[in-house]
N, C-alpha and C positions, 0 to 999 in steps of 0.2 A: 984151313977152314974154307968151306965152299960158300960163295956168296948166297945169302938167303938162309943159311942154317941158323936156327935159333931166333929168326926174326918173326915177329907177329904181324899179321895184316894191319895196315893203318889206312886211314882215310884222309883225303885231301879235300878241304873245303875251298872253293873258288868263288869269290864274289865278283860279279861283273856289273858295274853300274851303267846307267843309261849313256854316260859320256863315251864309254867304250863302243857301244852299239852305234851311237850317232856318228862317231868318228869313222867307224867301218862303213856305215851306209853313205856318209859323205864322200869317202874315198871311192866307193863303188860308183856313185853318181858322177863324180868329176872325171873318172877314167872312162866313162861311157860303156862299162861292161854290160849293163842291162840294156839290150836292144834286141827285142824279140820280133823276128819277121813273121808275118802272117800272109801267106799266098796260097794259090790253088794247089801248088805242089806239096807244101809241107802241112797243109790242113785241107785235104781233099773234100772233107765234109762241107766246107764253106765255099766251094767252087761256084755254085749258083748265086750265092749272096755277093760274091766279089765281082760280079759282072757290072758293066756300066750300062748295059741295055738289057731289059728283061720284060718284054710285053707280056702282060697277064700273070706275072709272078712278082716276087719280092727280092730286090737286090739293092746294092748301095746306090745305083743310079737313080732310084726313086727318091733319094734324099736330096739330090743335086740335079736340077733340070739342065744346067749348063754342062755338067759332066756327061750326061747321056747324049746331049746334042753335039758336043765338041769331040767326044771320044767314044763314038758308038762301037758296040761289039768288041770291047776290050775288057781286060780284067784289071782290077785294082790290086796293088800290093800294099800292105799296111806294115808299119813299124811301130811297136810299142816300146817306149823308153821313158826314163825318169826325166821330168822337166824341171824339177826342183829337188833339193836333197830330202830323201825320206828321213823320218825321225822316229824315235822311241821315247815314250814317257812312261816311267815306272812308278806305280803307286803300291801301297801295301797289299791291296787285293787283286790288282790286275795290271796289265801292260797294254798300253795303247801304241799301235804302230800306224803311221800315216805317211802319206806322200802324194805328190802330184805327178801324174803320168801324162804323156802326150801320145796320141794315136795319129800318126802321119799317114795320109793317103797319097799314093803315087800311082800314076799310070806308067807301068814299066818297073824296072828294078828299083828297089829302095836304095841301092848302092850307086846308081848312075843317074837318077832323076831327082829333081827337087820335089818336095811335097806340094800337092795342089790344095790340100786342106788339112787342118789339124783339129782334132777333138781333144779337149782337155778333160782328164778324169781326176777328180779329187777323191781320195779314199782314205778311210780310217777303219781300223778294227780294234776291238778290245779282246784281249786274251786273258783268261784266268788260268794261271799255271798251277799244276798239282803234281804230286808224285804218286803213281799207281804201280804197284808191284815192282818197285825199284826203278821205274822209268819216269822221266820227266815228260809230262803231257800238257797240252793246253786245250782249253775249251773256248771257242770263239763265242763271245757273248753279245757282241755288237758289231755290225758290219754296215758301213754307210758308203755310198758312192754317189757322186754328183757329176754329171756330164755337162760340159760347157763348150760353146763354140770357140774355136781358136782362129788363127789367121786362115783366110781362104782366097784362092785365086779363081774359084769356080762358083762364085755366088755365095749367098748367105746359107749358113747351116742353121736349120731350124733348131731352137732349143729343145733338148730332149728331156 
């Protein structure tokens, strides 16, 4: 008999509670896997914004007087990473995903210089899951972000 002969298709139902997702997200945070570099090379569209000096235009140097004075005509590199464990809360109708991220600003490489300033981003989103044409999909129903100043060696960051 050949494997599969006479067998009927079956379905597997897999339930994943929020503790599985929270454990996974906690492990990802603790290992430092989420570290997204933003610089003029990997995001060329942001090159002009990442400048420390920009007379007559808009750049990160406009947010920090000390940055433009102490580091004129340079470019900032930013690093986005989790600063606290992300979390998942599951309810009957929706799933809430949230976390706190840090956006570190460096003059020079994010791998060789320490951050001059940090902006904290608290974010949450609610997703309503559904099955459409045999595919699991989600509709984002609520998206909230709050930016807060973090530690800074280049003066105060104005609240955003």
